[in-house]
C-alpha positions as CSV (number, residue, x, y, z in Angstrom):
1,X,12.9,-24.0,-8.2
2,X,14.2,-24.2,-11.7
3,X,16.7,-22.1,-13.6
4,X,16.6,-20.2,-16.9
5,X,19.9,-20.8,-18.8
6,X,20.8,-17.9,-21.1
7,X,24.2,-18.5,-22.7
8,X,26.6,-18.8,-19.8
9,X,24.1,-17.2,-17.3
10,X,21.8,-19.2,-15.1
11,X,19.0,-17.1,-13.6
12,X,17.0,-18.6,-10.8
13,X,13.3,-18.9,-11.7
14,X,10.9,-18.4,-8.8
15,X,8.2,-20.6,-10.2
16,X,6.8,-22.1,-13.3
17,X,4.2,-19.4,-13.7
18,X,7.0,-17.1,-14.9
19,X,8.0,-19.5,-17.6
20,X,4.3,-19.9,-18.7
21,X,3.8,-16.2,-19.3
22,X,7.1,-16.0,-21.1
23,X,5.9,-18.7,-23.5
24,X,2.6,-17.0,-24.0
25,X,4.0,-13.5,-24.6
26,X,3.4,-11.3,-27.6
27,X,4.7,-7.9,-28.6
28,X,2.9,-5.8,-26.0
29,X,2.4,-7.6,-22.7
30,X,0.4,-6.4,-19.7
31,X,1.0,-8.6,-16.6
32,X,-1.1,-7.8,-13.6
33,X,-0.1,-9.9,-10.6
34,X,-0.4,-9.8,-6.8
35,X,2.3,-8.8,-4.5
36,X,5.2,-11.2,-4.0
37,X,4.4,-13.0,-7.3
38,X,8.1,-12.2,-8.2
39,X,7.4,-9.8,-11.1
40,X,10.7,-8.2,-10.7
41,X,12.7,-11.4,-11.1
42,X,10.7,-12.0,-14.3
43,X,11.7,-8.7,-15.7
44,X,15.3,-9.5,-14.8
45,X,15.2,-12.7,-16.8
46,X,13.6,-10.9,-19.8
47,X,16.1,-8.1,-19.8
48,X,19.2,-10.2,-19.4
49,X,18.0,-12.6,-22.2
50,X,17.5,-9.7,-24.6
51,X,20.7,-8.0,-23.7
52,X,22.7,-11.2,-24.3
53,X,21.1,-11.4,-27.7
54,X,22.6,-8.0,-28.5
55,X,19.5,-5.9,-28.0
56,X,19.1,-2.6,-26.2
57,X,16.8,-2.7,-23.2
58,X,15.1,0.1,-21.3
59,X,14.0,-0.8,-17.8
60,X,11.9,1.6,-15.9
61,X,9.9,2.1,-12.7
62,X,8.2,5.0,-10.9
63,X,11.0,5.8,-8.5
64,X,14.8,5.7,-8.4
65,X,14.7,3.3,-5.5
66,X,12.6,0.7,-7.4
67,X,14.9,1.1,-10.5
68,X,18.0,0.6,-8.3
69,X,16.4,-2.7,-7.0
70,X,16.0,-4.0,-10.6
71,X,19.6,-3.0,-11.4
72,X,20.8,-4.9,-8.3
73,X,18.8,-8.0,-9.3
74,X,20.5,-8.1,-12.7
75,X,23.9,-7.5,-11.3
76,X,23.5,-10.4,-8.8
77,X,22.1,-12.7,-11.5
78,X,24.8,-12.3,-14.2
79,X,27.9,-11.5,-12.2
80,X,30.9,-10.6,-14.4
81,X,29.2,-11.5,-17.6
82,X,28.2,-7.8,-18.0
83,X,29.8,-4.6,-17.0
84,X,27.6,-2.6,-14.5
85,X,27.8,1.1,-14.0
86,X,26.3,2.2,-10.6
87,X,26.4,5.9,-11.5
88,X,24.5,5.7,-14.7
89,X,22.5,2.6,-13.6
90,X,23.3,0.8,-16.8
91,X,24.9,-2.5,-17.9
92,X,26.7,-3.5,-21.0
93,X,26.7,-7.1,-22.3
94,X,28.7,-9.2,-24.8
95,X,27.5,-8.9,-28.4
96,X,26.7,-5.2,-27.9
97,X,23.6,-5.6,-25.8
98,X,22.7,-3.2,-23.0
99,X,20.2,-2.5,-20.2
100,X,19.6,1.1,-19.1
101,X,17.6,1.8,-16.0
102,X,15.5,4.9,-15.6
103,X,13.1,6.3,-13.0
104,X,10.0,7.4,-14.8
105,X,8.4,10.0,-12.5
106,X,9.0,12.4,-15.3
107,X,8.3,11.3,-19.0
108,X,11.1,13.6,-20.2
109,X,13.6,11.2,-18.6
110,X,13.3,8.9,-21.6
111,X,12.2,11.1,-24.4
112,X,14.5,10.8,-27.4
113,X,15.9,7.4,-26.4
114,X,15.6,4.1,-28.4
115,X,15.2,0.5,-27.3
116,X,14.4,-2.9,-28.7
117,X,12.7,-3.9,-25.5
118,X,10.9,-1.9,-22.8
119,X,10.4,-3.3,-19.3
120,X,8.2,-1.4,-16.9
121,X,7.9,-2.4,-13.2
122,X,4.9,-1.1,-11.2
123,X,3.5,0.2,-14.4
124,X,0.0,1.0,-13.0
125,X,1.6,3.7,-10.8
126,X,3.1,5.5,-13.8
127,X,1.6,8.6,-15.4
128,X,-0.2,7.6,-18.6
129,X,2.0,10.0,-20.7
130,X,5.0,7.9,-19.8
131,X,3.6,5.1,-21.9
132,X,1.5,6.9,-24.5
133,X,3.8,9.9,-25.3
134,X,7.3,8.7,-24.5
135,X,7.7,4.9,-24.7
136,X,5.1,3.7,-27.2
137,X,6.3,6.0,-30.0
138,X,9.8,4.7,-29.3
139,X,8.7,1.1,-29.9
140,X,6.8,2.1,-33.0
141,X,10.0,3.5,-34.4
142,X,12.2,0.6,-33.3
143,X,9.7,-2.2,-33.9
144,X,10.4,-3.3,-30.3
145,X,8.5,-5.1,-27.6
146,X,7.3,-4.2,-24.2
147,X,6.3,-5.7,-20.8
148,X,4.2,-3.6,-18.5
149,X,3.9,-5.4,-15.1
150,X,2.5,-4.4,-11.7
151,X,-0.2,-4.7,-9.1
152,X,-3.4,-2.9,-9.8
153,X,-3.8,0.8,-8.9
154,X,-7.5,1.2,-9.6
155,X,-9.2,1.5,-12.9
156,X,-6.8,3.9,-14.5
157,X,-5.0,4.0,-17.9
158,X,-3.3,0.7,-17.2
159,X,-6.6,-0.9,-16.6
160,X,-7.8,0.3,-20.0
161,X,-4.6,-0.9,-21.7
162,X,-5.0,-4.3,-19.9
163,X,-8.5,-4.7,-21.3
164,X,-7.6,-4.0,-24.9
165,X,-7.5,-7.0,-27.3
166,X,-5.3,-7.5,-30.4
167,X,-3.1,-10.0,-32.2
168,X,0.0,-8.3,-30.9
169,X,-1.2,-7.9,-27.3
170,X,-1.3,-10.3,-24.3
171,X,-2.7,-9.7,-20.8
172,X,-2.7,-11.7,-17.6
173,X,-4.4,-11.3,-14.2
174,X,-2.7,-13.5,-11.7
175,X,-3.2,-13.8,-8.0
176,X,-0.2,-14.2,-5.7
177,X,-1.6,-17.6,-4.5
178,X,-4.4,-19.6,-5.9
179,X,-7.4,-18.4,-3.9
180,X,-10.7,-16.5,-4.2
181,X,-13.3,-14.9,-1.9
182,X,-16.6,-16.7,-1.6
183,X,-19.3,-15.4,0.8
184,X,-16.6,-13.3,2.6
185,X,-14.6,-16.5,3.2
186,X,-11.2,-17.2,1.6
187,X,-11.2,-20.4,-0.5
188,X,-8.2,-22.2,-1.9
189,X,-8.3,-22.8,-5.7
190,X,-5.8,-24.2,-8.3
191,X,-4.0,-21.6,-10.5
192,X,-1.1,-22.7,-12.7
193,X,0.3,-19.2,-12.8
194,X,0.3,-18.5,-9.0
195,X,3.4,-18.6,-6.9
196,X,3.5,-22.0,-5.2
197,X,6.3,-21.0,-2.8
198,X,4.1,-18.8,-0.6
199,X,2.1,-20.9,1.9
200,X,-1.7,-20.7,1.6
201,X,-1.8,-20.3,5.4
202,X,0.0,-17.0,5.0
203,X,-2.7,-15.8,2.7
204,X,-5.3,-16.7,5.3
205,X,-3.5,-14.7,8.0
206,X,-3.1,-11.7,5.7
207,X,-6.8,-11.9,4.7
208,X,-7.7,-11.7,8.4
209,X,-5.6,-8.6,8.8
210,X,-6.7,-6.4,5.9
211,X,-9.9,-5.2,4.4
212,X,-11.4,-7.1,1.5
213,X,-10.7,-4.2,-0.9
214,X,-7.0,-4.3,0.0
215,X,-6.8,-8.1,-0.4
216,X,-8.6,-8.1,-3.7
217,X,-6.3,-5.5,-5.1
218,X,-2.9,-6.5,-3.6
219,X,-3.3,-10.3,-3.6
220,X,-6.0,-11.3,-6.2
221,X,-4.7,-8.5,-8.6
222,X,-8.3,-7.3,-9.2
223,X,-9.0,-3.9,-10.6
224,X,-11.3,-2.2,-8.1
225,X,-12.9,1.2,-8.4
226,X,-10.8,4.2,-7.4
227,X,-11.8,6.1,-4.4
228,X,-15.0,5.5,-2.5
229,X,-16.2,5.2,1.1
230,X,-13.8,3.4,3.4
231,X,-16.2,2.3,6.1
232,X,-18.8,0.0,4.6
233,X,-19.9,-1.0,8.1
234,X,-20.4,1.4,11.0
235,X,-21.4,-0.5,14.1
236,X,-23.1,1.9,16.6
237,X,-24.8,1.0,19.8
238,X,-22.0,1.2,22.4
239,X,-22.7,2.5,25.9
240,X,-21.7,5.9,27.2
241,X,-19.4,6.1,30.2
242,X,-18.3,9.1,32.3
243,X,-15.5,7.4,34.2
244,X,-13.4,4.2,34.7
245,X,-15.4,1.2,35.8
246,X,-13.8,-1.3,38.1
247,X,-10.8,-3.0,36.6
248,X,-11.7,-2.3,33.0
249,X,-9.0,-0.9,30.8
250,X,-9.2,2.2,28.6
251,X,-7.3,3.9,25.8
252,X,-7.7,7.5,24.5
253,X,-7.1,8.7,21.0
254,X,-6.4,12.4,20.5
255,X,-6.6,14.5,17.3
256,X,-5.7,18.1,18.0
257,X,-7.1,20.9,16.0
258,X,-5.3,22.3,13.0
259,X,-6.4,25.5,11.4
260,X,-10.2,25.4,11.0
261,X,-10.9,21.9,12.4
262,X,-11.6,20.4,15.8
263,X,-9.9,18.8,18.7
264,X,-11.3,15.4,19.5
265,X,-10.8,13.0,22.5
266,X,-12.1,9.5,21.8
267,X,-12.1,6.9,24.6
268,X,-12.3,3.1,24.0
269,X,-13.2,0.6,26.7
270,X,-10.4,-1.8,25.8
271,X,-11.8,-4.6,27.9
272,X,-15.1,-4.7,26.1
273,X,-13.9,-3.3,22.7
274,X,-16.3,-0.4,22.6
275,X,-16.0,3.3,22.3
276,X,-17.5,4.8,25.5
277,X,-16.7,8.5,25.5
278,X,-16.1,11.3,23.1
279,X,-15.3,15.0,23.4
280,X,-15.1,17.6,20.6
281,X,-14.0,21.2,20.9
282,X,-13.1,24.1,18.5
283,X,-11.3,27.4,18.8
284,X,-9.8,26.8,22.2
285,X,-6.2,27.3,23.2
286,X,-3.8,24.4,24.0
287,X,-3.9,25.2,27.8
288,X,-7.7,24.6,27.9
289,X,-7.3,21.4,25.8
290,X,-4.6,20.1,28.1
291,X,-6.7,20.8,31.2
292,X,-9.6,18.9,29.6
293,X,-7.3,16.0,28.7
294,X,-6.0,15.9,32.3
295,X,-9.5,15.8,33.6
296,X,-10.3,12.9,31.2
297,X,-7.2,11.1,32.4
298,X,-8.4,11.5,36.1
299,X,-11.8,10.0,35.2
300,X,-10.7,7.0,33.1
301,X,-7.0,6.5,34.1
302,X,-6.2,5.1,30.6
303,X,-3.4,2.8,29.9
304,X,-2.4,4.9,26.9
305,X,-3.2,8.3,25.4
306,X,-2.3,8.2,21.7
307,X,-1.7,11.6,20.2
308,X,-0.9,12.4,16.6
309,X,2.5,13.9,16.9
310,X,2.2,15.8,13.6
311,X,-0.6,17.8,14.9
312,X,0.5,18.2,18.5
313,X,4.1,19.0,18.0
314,X,6.8,18.2,20.5
315,X,6.0,21.1,22.9
316,X,2.5,20.0,23.5
317,X,3.5,16.4,24.0
318,X,6.2,17.5,26.4
319,X,3.5,19.4,28.4
320,X,1.4,16.2,28.5
321,X,4.5,14.3,29.8
322,X,5.1,17.0,32.4
323,X,1.5,16.5,33.7
324,X,2.2,12.7,34.0
325,X,-0.1,11.6,31.2
326,X,0.6,8.2,29.7
327,X,1.1,9.7,26.3
328,X,2.2,7.8,23.2
329,X,3.2,10.0,20.2
330,X,2.1,8.6,16.8
331,X,3.7,10.0,13.7
332,X,1.3,10.0,10.8
333,X,2.6,9.2,7.3
334,X,0.7,8.1,4.3
335,X,1.8,4.5,5.1
336,X,1.0,4.6,8.8
337,X,-2.3,6.3,8.3
338,X,-3.2,3.6,5.8
339,X,-2.4,1.0,8.4
340,X,-4.5,2.5,11.3
341,X,-7.4,3.5,9.1
342,X,-7.6,0.0,7.5
343,X,-7.2,-1.6,11.0
344,X,-10.3,0.4,12.1
345,X,-12.3,-0.5,9.0
346,X,-11.4,-4.2,9.5
347,X,-12.5,-4.0,13.2
348,X,-15.9,-2.7,12.0
349,X,-16.2,-5.4,9.3
350,X,-15.3,-8.2,11.8
351,X,-17.4,-6.9,14.6
352,X,-14.4,-6.4,16.9
353,X,-15.4,-2.8,17.9
354,X,-18.7,-1.0,18.6
355,X,-18.9,2.8,18.7
356,X,-21.2,5.4,20.2
357,X,-24.2,6.6,18.3
358,X,-22.8,10.1,17.7
359,X,-24.1,11.9,14.7
360,X,-21.0,14.0,14.0
361,X,-18.8,10.9,14.2
362,X,-21.2,8.8,12.1
363,X,-21.3,11.5,9.4
364,X,-17.5,11.8,9.3
365,X,-17.1,8.0,9.1
366,X,-19.7,7.8,6.3
367,X,-18.0,10.5,4.3
368,X,-14.4,9.4,4.9
369,X,-12.9,8.2,1.6
370,X,-9.9,6.8,-0.1
371,X,-8.6,8.6,-3.1
372,X,-5.8,8.1,-5.5
373,X,-3.0,10.7,-5.9
374,X,-2.7,12.1,-9.4
375,X,1.0,12.7,-8.7
376,X,2.1,9.3,-7.3
377,X,-0.8,7.0,-8.1
378,X,-0.9,5.9,-4.4
379,X,-4.0,5.7,-2.3
380,X,-4.5,8.1,0.5
381,X,-7.3,8.5,3.1
382,X,-9.0,11.7,4.1
383,X,-12.3,13.6,4.4
384,X,-13.7,14.8,1.1
385,X,-12.2,18.1,0.0
386,X,-14.0,21.2,1.2
387,X,-14.2,23.4,4.3
388,X,-17.4,21.7,5.5
389,X,-15.9,18.2,5.8
390,X,-13.9,17.0,8.8
391,X,-12.2,13.8,9.8
392,X,-11.2,14.6,13.4
393,X,-13.5,12.1,15.1
394,X,-12.3,9.4,12.6
395,X,-8.6,10.0,13.3
396,X,-9.1,10.2,17.1
397,X,-11.1,6.9,17.0
398,X,-8.6,5.2,14.8
399,X,-5.7,6.3,17.0
400,X,-7.5,5.0,20.1
401,X,-8.1,1.6,18.3
402,X,-4.4,1.5,17.3
403,X,-3.6,2.0,21.0
404,X,-5.9,-0.9,22.0
405,X,-4.1,-3.1,19.6
406,X,-0.6,-1.8,20.5
407,X,-1.4,-2.4,24.2
408,X,-2.3,-6.0,23.3
409,X,0.7,-6.5,21.0
410,X,-1.4,-7.3,17.9
411,X,-0.7,-4.0,16.1
412,X,3.0,-4.9,16.0
413,X,2.3,-8.1,14.1
414,X,0.1,-6.2,11.8
415,X,2.7,-3.6,11.0
416,X,5.8,-5.8,10.8
417,X,4.4,-8.9,9.0
418,X,7.2,-10.0,6.8
419,X,4.9,-10.7,3.9
420,X,3.7,-7.1,3.9
421,X,7.1,-5.5,4.1
422,X,9.6,-4.6,1.4
423,X,9.4,-4.0,-2.3
424,X,6.2,-4.8,-4.2
425,X,7.9,-7.5,-6.4
């Protein structure tokens, strides 16, 4: 690993790909790179270099937390060469240079400011008006330069900017590690811009744990279409069972009714990796649902009953525990839902799970989609909007499959993989 020397400051460079893009830069730079390529350390180098030259720098990201990370990187890199203000998230350098850090969830946060250099981290997640209405006019006035870096967030405004050509524009698409997908297989290739410090074997492991769409976006830095169907493969043909068979093991996933939707119990034969039983009910009280669940427990004697805690609430889960059910409460967030839905989709793609030929379930799986939030730019998973669309069988099945993996220990590796965790730098 080399170092970039700027005056008296030596900033560690993560890899030569960073130096290559710095050499190729123009006035407006759009760098699209995979996760862990070290985009944030590149922005740190660019900002410090400009500030030491006496320039004013504006560094922004979608959230305060992300901006705080960038401020911390610079503080660690330059030490006492600059004066850092933790309250204002700013830093003042010799020769009159400065770096001001701003969260850009609201374009008004930077309207009326001026800068010689604008650095945007996770730019694809920003609202288009941040760039078009607040920052670009600022640079037109100052004659300044800009770097907009990040990992793709679908074919949005950033995708359009990335595609534009011009003498004062430069764009890169760089994978985390040199690789590509050929006939559904991951193949190693040479790429002078890629991060050489992440082992290719880690990419192989990650590829086996996520869907192709996720890998293409997060690692290969490809712009893929927003939204769309989540489950490309729906492997039906599993056998129906009414009770536990011999020493086979079972897991039950439960999605309780909320408002107008349905309660669903989904049973997976964990020994043979197949769904074997499903029950769906509507407009019945919790006592009846609990009785039905207890009856299901008597029939299958499952190792786990995974219940979405958000829907059930503590009182219902406590009633299940009082009845002696092997309940596991699962709290659904956007992040955890993404994990268990993608785990189910991956199981379908790899042929690890077969499900019952149930029309309602098949229709819900076919319609289930991923959409991008207009507010945050993040992906979220749900049934299509409208009162006639449901996702209860999907959620119950996904929770049951999560329980199968959790019982085997594999889901823990999936969720805590060090490569997946942390900031998208």
